[in-house]
N, C-alpha and C positions, 0 to 999 in steps of 0.2 A: 813161348820162344816155340821154333820146331823145333823141332828131335829130329825126326826121318819123316819119310817119303819108302812109298814101297808102293811100285807099280806091277799088275797082271802080264804074262807074257808067257805062249805054251810053243816055244818053238828056243830052249835056251842056247843051243848053238848062235844057233842066230841074231840074238838079240844080246849075248854078251862080242859076239862080235864087231856089234854096230855097236852099242852104250862105250865099250874100247875106244876106238873108231875114236867117237865125237864126242863123247867128255872126254876121251888124253886134252881135246885139243884148246877148253877150256881151265887145267889142272890138277883135275879126275882126275883122279887111276882108278881099279877097283883094289882092295883092301882084302878082301873075305871069299872067298867061297865053300858055301857049303853043301853045294850038289845043289838043291833045287832051289834056294837064294844063294845069290854074288850082293856082296856092296862095293859102292866108289864111292869116296869121299878122294879128302886131299891126305888122310892118314890116317892106317889099321886103329885109333884114336876117334876119330871122328865119325867114322861112317852115316852117308845119312841118308843113301838113299840108293835104296831097293830094289833087284827085280825080286820075284818070287814065282818061277813055274807052274800053272793050274792045267788041270787038260783042260776046264770049258771056263774062260772067265764072267759071262752073261756079265747081266746089268748092274755094271756100278761092286761088283767085283770081286776085281783087281784092284781098288786105289785104297792104298792103309795111310795115316796121316798120326804119325805122332806126339803130341804135345807135352815140351820140359814141366813138369811138375815141380814145386818147388821140399817140398818133401807127401810122406807118403798120408798126412792125413788129406792133405791132398786130394791125394788118390783117387784117395775112398766117394768124400765130398763128391767130384765127379762125378765117379762113378754113378754113387746115385742120386743124385742134378741130373744127369742123363736118362735112369730107366724113370724117375720122374719128372717125365717132358717126353715121351715118347721115344725113348733109345729104348735095343731091346742088348741086354747080355751076352755077351758073348768070351767073357773070359774074369774073371770077378776079380777084384783086388789080393795081390799078392805076389811072393818073390817068384820071381822066377829063373830055370838055371842059361839061360842066353850068353847074358853077363853077371858080373861077381855083384853082387846088390840090387839088381834088377830088377824093380815093384813095379806094376803099372797094373792097370785094370784097361776092360774093350768090351768097345759098344759098337757095336749095329742102331746108327742113326734114320731116322726116318724112313731114307730113302735108299736106305743098305749101305751105306759107304761107313768105311771100318773104320774109325778110329778107337785111340787112347792114348791115356796121360803114362806115363812113365817119371820116375823118379832113380835115380842111380845112391841114392846117401843110405850106410848102412842105421842100420836101426837107429 
């Protein structure tokens, strides 16, 4: 299952104005604003579309996709399989401070796209 997607932006205010207007037409609202990152979704409990401000987006580096994993063991398997098949480590399996019980691993695929597996289950 897809957990969230983020895209790179270069002008935070312009992008917020655009996405506030556009996404509201389909029932989504801005549910979090952390300065360099802004999240949209149906509620604060379900932010799934993120804007991430970056000075230079470059080829593929503005794209990020996170898949929901069933458990922490799957996060480790995801990371190992990615590295064994041409992926590049971009943050090994472990707890993150984004949300309570946020456990994830990050890799770059062979084209440089940022791919994540995340699980919210406690130990």
